[in-house]
Phi, psi and omega in degrees: 000325182293321180292319179295321178295319179294318178297321178295317179295319178296318179300312180291327176294317177298316179298316180296315178296321178298315180295321181291317184282333182269345177270159180148187184242053182292335180242028184293149175229114179287135183297332179290344182257004185254145168254099187277119184271132178257335178204154182229136176245143181231125177227146174250124182218163180260123179235122183054039177079002181243138176288132181225159174262136173242116175256133178249129182246131173258111188247135175298129182264133178287346180262145179268352182284158179247125175222159178236137178233170181287326184261346180203158178239145180235123178219127182067242184245024176229153176237117180259115187224130177271156177216134186247145177199168178293322178236171177298317180293324177296318178297318179295316181291328179295337176296332180298338178283349184251356180219141178282354183264158178279129180291125182233102187261007184293339180264004178295134180259337185224139171245115184254129179246133178294149184301314181296321178297317180295326181282323191258347181245164177278113182296341178299323179297319179291311182296320178300315178299315182295322180288328182279336182280130188292338183274338181278137184255161180282355181270002181288146171280132174255111189238150173244133182240153172291143183079210181259156177294325178301312180298322179296314183283339180280350180291136178285140180294145181269321183251319178287145187279334187229332187229123177295328179297324178292320178294318178298316178299317179293322178300314182295311184293316187275326179289323182296340177283334183262320180223172185268011179213161175227126181244000000 
């Protein structure tokens, strides 16, 4: 009986140590350190004779003030900022030079592609990038807009109070129940 009791105590001690050592916040991300993306725009354009990708990010702004800048616009609670790169990943990574926060795209609801980009590039390259990147989810709307994706995301929302991506998401979800298109 004594050996069995010792084995039981050792087992529970091992179980307790395992639970203590394996739990924790080893991959935690503090919300104060994140730049939470609500929508992403993708455009292919020629800059200085070279084809480049321009990704536009609509990021929730921690500030409630409204300011306008030459490279990005901030209205209400979002910051719409473009980033250019040789590849899609390069454009995404170049945004890190403009913000002290970590780009967190898991909450993005819409991926907007400019009309010219959709016509002239292979959409497989864009979809492949989105599927391979761990932060992009399969629940995102993949949309094509007239003009550029930057212009689409820079528009101030008409009905929603703070985020154009939320208004876009609601248009798609609610309009599709009534008619077969959303404009």
